PAMILO-45325 format. One record per residue (C-alpha): residue number from 0; residue in three letters; z, y, x. Coordinates in steps of 0.02 Angstrom, whole numbers. Each point is the difference from the previous one (the first is absolute). Last residue first. Layout:
N
+-----+-----+--------+--------+--------+
!   i !  aa !      z !      y !      x !
+-----+-----+--------+--------+--------+
! NUM ! Ala !      Z !      Y !      X !
...
+-----+-----+--------+--------+--------+
***
This chain:
248
+-----+-----+--------+--------+--------+
!   i !  aa !      z !      y !      x !
+-----+-----+--------+--------+--------+
! 247 ! Ser !   1266 !   -468 !    121 !
! 246 ! Ala !   -138 !     35 !   -119 !
! 245 ! Asn !   -124 !     91 !    110 !
! 244 ! Pro !     -7 !    177 !    -57 !
! 243 ! Ala !   -176 !     41 !   -122 !
! 242 ! Ala !   -134 !     99 !     95 !
! 241 ! Glu !    -55 !    153 !    -82 !
! 240 ! Val !   -146 !     -9 !    -85 !
! 239 ! Ser !   -112 !    149 !     -6 !
! 238 ! Tyr !   -129 !     35 !   -141 !
! 237 ! Glu !   -179 !     42 !    -58 !
! 236 ! Tyr !    -83 !    -29 !   -160 !
! 235 ! Gly !   -156 !    -17 !    -68 !
! 234 ! Val !    -76 !      4 !   -191 !
! 233 ! Thr !   -176 !    -68 !    -32 !
! 232 ! Leu !   -112 !     37 !   -130 !
! 231 ! Arg !   -124 !    -92 !    -86 !
! 230 ! Tyr !    114 !    -90 !   -126 !
! 229 ! Pro !     28 !    167 !    -76 !
! 228 ! Leu !    182 !     61 !      2 !
! 227 ! Cys !    134 !      8 !    -93 !
! 226 ! Trp !    183 !     82 !    -30 !
! 225 ! Glu !    177 !    -13 !    -58 !
! 224 ! Gly !    110 !    164 !     59 !
! 223 ! Tyr !    200 !      8 !    -30 !
! 222 ! Glu !     68 !    162 !     81 !
! 221 ! Ile !    144 !     84 !     48 !
! 220 ! Val !     94 !   -158 !     -4 !
! 219 ! Gly !    201 !     19 !     24 !
! 218 ! Glu !    126 !    123 !     66 !
! 217 ! Asp !     -8 !    -42 !    203 !
! 216 ! Asp !   -202 !     28 !     -9 !
! 215 ! Trp !   -115 !    -97 !   -114 !
! 214 ! Leu !   -209 !    -36 !     32 !
! 213 ! Arg !    -38 !   -158 !   -120 !
! 212 ! His !   -196 !    -73 !     51 !
! 211 ! Ala !   -105 !   -115 !   -122 !
! 210 ! Gly !   -156 !    -89 !     31 !
! 209 ! Ala !   -158 !    -75 !    -63 !
! 208 ! Leu !   -141 !    -48 !    114 !
! 207 ! Ile !   -132 !    -49 !   -133 !
! 206 ! Pro !   -128 !   -152 !    -63 !
! 205 ! Ser !   -103 !     38 !   -118 !
! 204 ! Gly !     50 !    -76 !   -180 !
! 203 ! Val !    -52 !    137 !    -78 !
! 202 ! Arg !   -147 !     54 !     70 !
! 201 ! Leu !     16 !    168 !     92 !
! 200 ! Gly !    -36 !    190 !    -22 !
! 199 ! Leu !    187 !     32 !     76 !
! 198 ! Tyr !     62 !     70 !   -160 !
! 197 ! Asn !    -63 !   -130 !   -123 !
! 196 ! Ala !     60 !   -153 !    123 !
! 195 ! Glu !    147 !     68 !     -4 !
! 194 ! Arg !     44 !      6 !   -203 !
! 193 ! Ala !    -91 !   -165 !    -14 !
! 192 ! Asp !     94 !    -76 !    123 !
! 191 ! Ala !    -59 !    -28 !    203 !
! 190 ! Asp !     29 !   -165 !     95 !
! 189 ! Arg !    121 !    -57 !    108 !
! 188 ! Gly !     59 !     46 !    184 !
! 187 ! His !    159 !     61 !     27 !
! 186 ! Ile !     92 !    178 !     80 !
! 185 ! Asp !    186 !     43 !     11 !
! 184 ! Asp !     27 !    142 !     89 !
! 183 ! Arg !    185 !     84 !     35 !
! 182 ! Gly !     61 !    182 !     47 !
! 181 ! Ala !    144 !     74 !    101 !
! 180 ! Val !     55 !    177 !     29 !
! 179 ! Val !    -65 !     99 !   -145 !
! 178 ! Arg !     89 !    184 !    -12 !
! 177 ! Arg !    122 !     57 !   -155 !
! 176 ! Gly !      5 !    176 !     18 !
! 175 ! Thr !    -77 !      3 !   -193 !
! 174 ! Ala !   -117 !    131 !     -5 !
! 173 ! Arg !    -73 !    -19 !    178 !
! 172 ! Gln !      8 !   -181 !     -9 !
! 171 ! Ile !    -75 !    -24 !   -145 !
! 170 ! Lys !   -136 !    148 !     51 !
! 169 ! Leu !    -69 !   -109 !    131 !
! 168 ! Leu !      1 !   -141 !   -113 !
! 167 ! Leu !   -102 !     82 !   -116 !
! 166 ! Gly !   -124 !     46 !    106 !
! 165 ! Pro !   -178 !    -77 !    -60 !
! 164 ! Ser !     70 !     62 !   -180 !
! 163 ! Ser !    -12 !    190 !     -1 !
! 162 ! Ala !   -189 !     13 !      3 !
! 161 ! Arg !    -35 !   -123 !    -99 !
! 160 ! Ser !     86 !     50 !   -138 !
! 159 ! Thr !     82 !   -146 !   -136 !
! 158 ! Ser !    125 !     40 !     -3 !
! 157 ! Leu !    201 !    -62 !    -54 !
! 156 ! Leu !     33 !    -12 !    204 !
! 155 ! Glu !    -35 !    186 !     24 !
! 154 ! Pro !    129 !     41 !    -93 !
! 153 ! Val !    118 !    -31 !    147 !
! 152 ! Ala !    185 !     38 !     12 !
! 151 ! Ala !     11 !    -31 !   -174 !
! 150 ! Ala !   -139 !   -145 !     30 !
! 149 ! Phe !    119 !    -86 !    124 !
! 148 ! His !    129 !    -32 !   -130 !
! 147 ! Ala !   -103 !   -148 !    -68 !
! 146 ! Pro !      1 !    -98 !    135 !
! 145 ! Tyr !   -173 !    -29 !     72 !
! 144 ! Trp !   -127 !   -130 !    -17 !
! 143 ! Thr !   -200 !    -14 !     92 !
! 142 ! Val !   -130 !   -102 !    -89 !
! 141 ! Phe !   -167 !     13 !    113 !
! 140 ! Leu !   -204 !    -64 !      0 !
! 139 ! Gly !    -68 !     -7 !    190 !
! 138 ! Thr !   -155 !     47 !     60 !
! 137 ! Arg !   -133 !     14 !   -145 !
! 136 ! Gln !   -171 !     39 !    114 !
! 135 ! Gln !   -122 !    137 !    -72 !
! 134 ! Gly !     43 !    104 !    118 !
! 133 ! Lys !    183 !    -14 !     56 !
! 132 ! Gly !    131 !    -61 !   -155 !
! 131 ! Thr !    171 !     -8 !    -49 !
! 130 ! His !     81 !    -52 !   -142 !
! 129 ! Trp !    153 !     65 !    -92 !
! 128 ! Gln !    145 !    -73 !   -104 !
! 127 ! Arg !    160 !    100 !    -17 !
! 126 ! Arg !    158 !    -70 !    -82 !
! 125 ! Val !    173 !    103 !     -1 !
! 124 ! Val !    180 !    -80 !    -25 !
! 123 ! Gln !     89 !    -28 !   -170 !
! 122 ! Ala !    161 !    -75 !    -33 !
! 121 ! Gly !     10 !   -118 !   -123 !
! 120 ! Asp !     94 !   -152 !     88 !
! 119 ! Glu !    103 !    101 !    136 !
! 118 ! Leu !    -91 !     28 !    189 !
! 117 ! Asp !      3 !    -96 !    143 !
! 116 ! Phe !   -191 !     75 !     78 !
! 115 ! Ile !    -50 !   -170 !     21 !
! 114 ! Glu !    129 !    -60 !   -144 !
! 113 ! Thr !   -114 !    117 !   -111 !
! 112 ! Val !   -181 !    -23 !     52 !
! 111 ! Tyr !     45 !   -196 !    -21 !
! 110 ! Gln !     43 !     19 !   -181 !
! 109 ! Pro !   -172 !     91 !    -53 !
! 108 ! Pro !     26 !    169 !     -5 !
! 107 ! Lys !     69 !    126 !   -128 !
! 106 ! Ile !   -126 !    152 !     -4 !
! 105 ! Leu !    -31 !    175 !     66 !
! 104 ! Glu !   -163 !     21 !     27 !
! 103 ! Ala !   -174 !     47 !    116 !
! 102 ! Asn !   -151 !   -111 !    -44 !
! 101 ! Thr !   -175 !     -5 !     61 !
! 100 ! Val !      0 !    107 !    157 !
!  99 ! Ile !   -163 !      5 !     97 !
!  98 ! Met !     -9 !     16 !    186 !
!  97 ! Thr !   -121 !     48 !    120 !
!  96 ! Glu !    -15 !    -41 !    180 !
!  95 ! Gly !   -123 !    118 !     94 !
!  94 ! Glu !    137 !     46 !    176 !
!  93 ! Ala !    131 !   -142 !    -35 !
!  92 ! Leu !    111 !     22 !   -155 !
!  91 ! Val !    181 !    -29 !     -7 !
!  90 ! Ser !     27 !    172 !     30 !
!  89 ! Gly !    115 !    135 !     97 !
!  88 ! Thr !    -52 !    -22 !    159 !
!  87 ! Arg !    130 !   -118 !     98 !
!  86 ! Leu !     93 !    -25 !   -144 !
!  85 ! Val !   -133 !    -54 !   -103 !
!  84 ! Arg !    -71 !   -113 !    141 !
!  83 ! Thr !    168 !    -96 !     33 !
!  82 ! Ile !     -9 !    -44 !   -171 !
!  81 ! Arg !   -186 !    -56 !    -29 !
!  80 ! Asp !      0 !   -118 !    191 !
!  79 ! Tyr !    173 !    -78 !    -34 !
!  78 ! Gly !    -92 !    -53 !   -163 !
!  77 ! Ser !   -138 !    -67 !    107 !
!  76 ! Pro !   -171 !    136 !     -9 !
!  75 ! Ala !   -164 !   -107 !    -27 !
!  74 ! Val !   -138 !    -79 !    110 !
!  73 ! Glu !   -165 !    -33 !    -38 !
!  72 ! Pro !    -85 !    122 !    105 !
!  71 ! Ala !   -113 !     90 !    -99 !
!  70 ! Asn !   -143 !     48 !    128 !
!  69 ! Ala !    113 !    -19 !    178 !
!  68 ! Val !     53 !    161 !     85 !
!  67 ! Phe !   -114 !     12 !    165 !
!  66 ! Thr !     11 !    -50 !    194 !
!  65 ! Gly !   -142 !     62 !     90 !
!  64 ! Arg !   -227 !    -14 !     -6 !
!  63 ! Arg !     16 !   -151 !     96 !
!  62 ! Ser !    100 !   -109 !   -133 !
!  61 ! Thr !    181 !      2 !    -60 !
!  60 ! Thr !     77 !    -17 !   -173 !
!  59 ! Ile !    149 !     43 !    -59 !
!  58 ! Tyr !    125 !    -36 !   -125 !
!  57 ! Gly !     -3 !   -176 !    -10 !
!  56 ! Glu !    130 !    -74 !     74 !
!  55 ! Val !    -71 !    -63 !    151 !
!  54 ! Gln !    -88 !    156 !     33 !
!  53 ! Leu !    165 !     92 !     -6 !
!  52 ! Gln !     80 !   -118 !    142 !
!  51 ! Asp !   -152 !     37 !    108 !
!  50 ! Leu !     27 !    196 !    -33 !
!  49 ! Ser !    154 !    -22 !     29 !
!  48 ! Arg !    -27 !    -85 !    163 !
!  47 ! Gly !   -134 !     92 !     46 !
!  46 ! Leu !    134 !    161 !    -17 !
!  45 ! Thr !    122 !   -108 !    148 !
!  44 ! Ala !   -157 !     19 !    134 !
!  43 ! Val !    -45 !    125 !    -53 !
!  42 ! Ser !    184 !     74 !     58 !
!  41 ! Val !     94 !     73 !   -100 !
!  40 ! Gly !     42 !    190 !    -78 !
!  39 ! Glu !    -72 !    -17 !   -177 !
!  38 ! Arg !   -102 !    134 !     11 !
!  37 ! Lys !    -49 !    -36 !    199 !
!  36 ! Ala !    -37 !   -194 !    -71 !
!  35 ! Leu !   -122 !     93 !   -143 !
!  34 ! Glu !    -89 !     98 !    136 !
!  33 ! Arg !    -30 !   -160 !    116 !
!  32 ! Val !    -56 !   -106 !   -129 !
!  31 ! Pro !   -112 !    121 !    -99 !
!  30 ! Pro !     58 !     68 !   -164 !
!  29 ! Leu !      4 !    -93 !   -142 !
!  28 ! Lys !   -132 !     -6 !   -119 !
!  27 ! Glu !      3 !     18 !   -204 !
!  26 ! Gly !    -76 !   -155 !    -98 !
!  25 ! Glu !    148 !     35 !   -111 !
!  24 ! Lys !    122 !    135 !     28 !
!  23 ! Leu !    138 !     28 !    142 !
!  22 ! Ala !    119 !     93 !   -117 !
!  21 ! Gly !    -17 !   -115 !   -136 !
!  20 ! Asp !    191 !    -58 !     12 !
!  19 ! Leu !    -47 !   -169 !     29 !
!  18 ! Ile !   -121 !     67 !    152 !
!  17 ! Arg !    137 !    124 !     61 !
!  16 ! Arg !    117 !   -149 !     -3 !
!  15 ! Arg !   -103 !   -119 !    106 !
!  14 ! Ile !    -61 !    122 !    114 !
!  13 ! Arg !    225 !     34 !     39 !
!  12 ! Glu !     34 !   -221 !    -26 !
!  11 ! Ala !   -146 !    -11 !    138 !
!  10 ! Val !     87 !    111 !    115 !
!   9 ! Gln !    164 !    -63 !    -21 !
!   8 ! Met !    -52 !   -192 !     10 !
!   7 ! Tyr !   -103 !     71 !    171 !
!   6 ! Pro !    181 !     73 !     48 !
!   5 ! His !     91 !   -171 !    -20 !
!   4 ! His !    146 !     10 !    -89 !
!   3 ! Thr !    -98 !    -92 !   -165 !
!   2 ! Asp !    -15 !   -164 !    130 !
!   1 ! Pro !   -131 !   -122 !    -65 !
!   0 ! Met !     25 !   -142 !    -66 !
+-----+-----+--------+--------+--------+
***
């Protein structure tokens, strides 16, 4: 497994984020290797390893004409990518990506959501449903849930406006004083139901990648989300593993 602390992996991560955020657009040519290495503060050899890594992952292509961001790279941001993006840029969306919010309401949730937020029976939560796209491509369908009292501090939680929706997590943190300190993603493959297939532009029963995430602080869960992606997209994660101490 690549060492994520190595300079070439750190450079690859910075370029990868610029691609995912849309700062580097599909088909865009990257600067010459020596120039890019100087910008990144690494040697040409280190940058070469970074570009090799990104090419293997499908983010870039190389030819005699130079190095280019792949056209319509078949990658999607993970839950972690979207969360860190909104905290970093103020928007959960990459440049060129759109969002349509179809529902934003206070409802009595299913029992499992009640338990996730540790609520009393009959308590309400905010439920938002939205989908994303890029050009003619649907990139994801999402349902996010929040404690009901957040809506008093952030009224946009109950709005379907496109203008305010992409930065809600940042607004919640600013308005409530709560701060996400940890999260968890759970992902599995399954078949799309009729609702999911309709929003993703797929046939019912098509394979999808479905997941759920939780974001929390010491006071409890701040956001719970469920989402699904079309089968043609790939999600990648990077992580480091600390060696466990030897058993005595």
